[in-house]
Backbone as CSV, one residue per row, in Angstrom:
resi,resn,N_x,N_y,N_z,CA_x,CA_y,CA_z,C_x,C_y,C_z
1,MET,93.656,139.924,132.918,92.315,140.436,132.785,91.775,140.015,131.422
2,GLU,90.585,139.486,131.422,89.970,139.037,130.177,89.368,140.210,129.425
3,ILE,88.987,139.971,128.183,88.436,141.029,127.346,87.125,141.559,127.919
4,SER,86.331,140.702,128.539,85.072,141.175,129.130,85.351,142.105,130.308
5,GLY,86.421,141.848,131.036,86.807,142.724,132.137,87.271,144.082,131.647
6,VAL,87.995,144.107,130.531,88.461,145.365,129.960,87.277,146.176,129.435
7,ILE,86.360,145.494,128.758,85.189,146.194,128.217,84.330,146.757,129.340
8,SER,84.125,145.979,130.386,83.330,146.489,131.506,84.049,147.636,132.207
9,ALA,85.376,147.592,132.285,86.137,148.690,132.886,85.999,149.964,132.058
10,ILE,85.964,149.833,130.749,85.781,150.995,129.883,84.392,151.589,130.066
11,VAL,83.385,150.737,130.118,82.015,151.221,130.314,81.885,151.897,131.676
12,ILE,82.417,151.288,132.697,82.384,151.886,134.031,83.192,153.181,134.035
13,GLY,84.296,153.214,133.312,85.104,154.426,133.209,84.354,155.579,132.566
14,ILE,83.527,155.278,131.583,82.713,156.319,130.954,81.748,156.912,131.972
15,VAL,81.104,156.055,132.728,80.168,156.524,133.755,80.908,157.303,134.835
16,ILE,82.063,156.808,135.256,82.861,157.483,136.280,83.286,158.869,135.784
17,GLY,83.689,158.975,134.539,84.086,160.261,133.976,82.942,161.263,133.967
18,LEU,81.768,160.803,133.569,80.613,161.691,133.552,80.216,162.117,134.958
19,LEU,80.266,161.194,135.917,79.962,161.550,137.303,81.009,162.499,137.871
20,GLY,82.260,162.267,137.536,83.328,163.163,137.982,83.155,164.562,137.415
21,ARG,82.688,164.646,136.187,82.443,165.954,135.573,81.271,166.665,136.244
22,LEU,80.281,165.896,136.662,79.143,166.495,137.360,79.532,167.034,138.738
23,VAL,80.523,166.426,139.366,80.946,166.844,140.700,81.682,168.188,140.645
24,VAL,82.404,168.432,139.574,83.186,169.666,139.444,82.224,170.823,139.160
25,PRO,82.254,171.874,139.988,81.335,172.990,139.772,81.721,173.823,138.555
26,GLY,80.737,174.462,137.973,80.987,175.345,136.839,81.026,174.597,135.521
27,ARG,81.352,175.352,134.482,81.427,174.785,133.134,82.861,174.366,132.847
28,GLN,83.020,173.168,132.323,84.348,172.692,131.965,84.570,172.905,130.468
29,HIS,85.767,173.272,130.116,86.106,173.557,128.724,86.869,172.397,128.090
30,ILE,86.442,171.183,128.396,87.047,170.005,127.779,85.943,169.217,127.088
31,GLY,86.324,168.443,126.114,85.352,167.679,125.362,84.942,166.387,126.052
32,VAL,83.968,165.748,125.458,83.449,164.499,126.004,84.500,163.397,125.931
33,LEU,85.286,163.384,124.877,86.327,162.354,124.737,87.348,162.451,125.868
34,TRP,87.753,163.669,126.219,88.684,163.835,127.339,88.045,163.382,128.643
35,THR,86.766,163.689,128.814,86.052,163.262,130.020,86.029,161.746,130.125
36,ILE,85.780,161.080,129.015,85.746,159.617,128.996,87.134,159.049,129.304
37,LEU,88.171,159.613,128.703,89.531,159.119,128.949,89.946,159.319,130.399
38,VAL,89.583,160.471,130.982,89.868,160.711,132.390,89.106,159.702,133.252
39,GLY,87.862,159.423,132.896,87.058,158.460,133.647,87.623,157.052,133.600
40,ILE,88.089,156.648,132.435,88.682,155.309,132.304,89.957,155.225,133.146
41,ALA,90.787,156.260,133.071,92.013,156.266,133.879,91.680,156.271,135.368
42,ALA,90.685,157.061,135.764,90.296,157.128,137.173,89.724,155.798,137.647
43,ALA,89.022,155.082,136.771,88.474,153.785,137.150,89.594,152.787,137.431
44,PHE,90.600,152.754,136.563,91.715,151.836,136.765,92.546,152.209,137.996
45,VAL,92.875,153.500,138.120,93.694,153.944,139.250,92.911,153.805,140.552
46,GLY,91.626,154.151,140.523,90.792,154.039,141.718,90.663,152.610,142.209
47,THR,90.600,151.666,141.292,90.560,150.260,141.676,91.859,149.857,142.355
48,GLY,92.973,150.349,141.835,94.264,150.058,142.458,94.392,150.669,143.845
49,VAL,93.923,151.894,144.001,93.976,152.556,145.305,93.078,151.821,146.300
50,ALA,91.881,151.443,145.855,90.960,150.713,146.734,91.545,149.364,147.132
51,ALA,92.221,148.705,146.208,92.846,147.425,146.528,93.994,147.619,147.515
52,ALA,94.726,148.722,147.383,95.835,148.995,148.303,95.335,149.236,149.722
53,PHE,94.168,149.853,149.846,93.577,150.092,151.160,92.659,148.963,151.610
54,ASP,92.609,147.900,150.810,91.827,146.701,151.118,90.328,146.986,151.265
55,VAL,89.812,147.860,150.402,88.369,148.131,150.386,87.760,147.832,149.017
56,ALA,88.488,147.120,148.175,88.023,146.866,146.815,86.968,145.765,146.766
57,ASP,87.042,144.793,147.649,86.110,143.671,147.619,85.293,143.643,148.901
58,THR,84.071,144.121,148.796,83.155,144.097,149.929,81.880,143.404,149.494
59,LYS,81.018,143.110,150.437,79.733,142.510,150.095,78.847,143.581,149.471
60,GLY,78.222,143.248,148.368,77.341,144.214,147.706,78.115,145.186,146.840
61,VAL,77.631,146.405,146.793,78.248,147.444,145.970,79.453,148.016,146.708
62,ASP,80.528,148.208,145.993,81.761,148.751,146.579,81.689,150.280,146.573
63,TRP,80.973,150.841,147.539,80.733,152.282,147.584,82.014,153.071,147.807
64,ILE,82.905,152.550,148.613,84.151,153.267,148.885,85.005,153.325,147.623
65,GLU,85.091,152.211,146.926,85.852,152.182,145.669,85.235,153.136,144.655
66,LEU,83.922,153.151,144.570,83.228,154.052,143.642,83.488,155.514,143.998
67,ALA,83.471,155.837,145.289,83.745,157.213,145.718,85.179,157.616,145.382
68,ILE,86.118,156.697,145.549,87.518,156.979,145.201,87.640,157.241,143.706
69,GLN,86.989,156.420,142.900,87.054,156.584,141.451,86.436,157.908,141.008
70,ILE,85.291,158.261,141.568,84.641,159.519,141.194,85.488,160.704,141.644
71,GLY,86.067,160.615,142.838,86.935,161.687,143.312,88.149,161.881,142.412
72,LEU,88.756,160.781,141.991,89.906,160.874,141.081,89.489,161.442,139.727
73,ALA,88.311,161.046,139.246,87.817,161.578,137.976,87.547,163.072,138.091
74,ALA,86.979,163.507,139.206,86.724,164.939,139.408,88.041,165.714,139.437
75,LEU,89.042,165.179,140.132,90.353,165.828,140.145,90.957,165.895,138.746
76,GLY,90.829,164.802,138.007,91.366,164.769,136.646,90.663,165.740,135.715
77,VAL,89.339,165.807,135.807,88.575,166.733,134.965,88.938,168.177,135.313
78,ALA,89.018,168.484,136.610,89.358,169.845,137.025,90.771,170.224,136.578
79,ALA,91.716,169.301,136.720,93.099,169.580,136.309,93.198,169.768,134.798
80,LEU,92.520,168.922,134.058,92.559,169.031,132.598,91.864,170.301,132.133
81,ASP,90.764,170.655,132.784,90.062,171.890,132.439,90.939,173.100,132.704
82,ARG,91.674,173.055,133.800,92.550,174.176,134.145,93.662,174.326,133.108
83,THR,94.236,173.221,132.648,95.307,173.315,131.653,94.766,173.672,130.275
84,LYS,93.594,173.159,129.930,92.992,173.467,128.635,92.464,174.899,128.602
85,GLY,91.976,175.395,129.741,91.387,176.720,129.796,92.405,177.840,129.656
86,ARG,93.667,177.573,129.881,94.708,178.612,129.798,95.135,178.898,128.380
87,ARG,94.741,178.073,127.454,95.167,178.273,126.057,94.428,179.402,125.409
């Protein structure tokens, strides 16, 4: 993966993290940095999951891959909020 691919993955990960946070109902007790890190991880993992199910490369926008990434980000934000909220 080239540097431009990594940078674009980080930018997309930031957006995915914010969208994942919007999907989770209620107020989350985690910071923006954690949201961004969860989004970046969800973007990378979601791309791998989409590739495993052979839905990563479609004509136009990859809506299924995007939905997988947002779902993973929402799960990550909710899980992190649950662990952070117990402190």
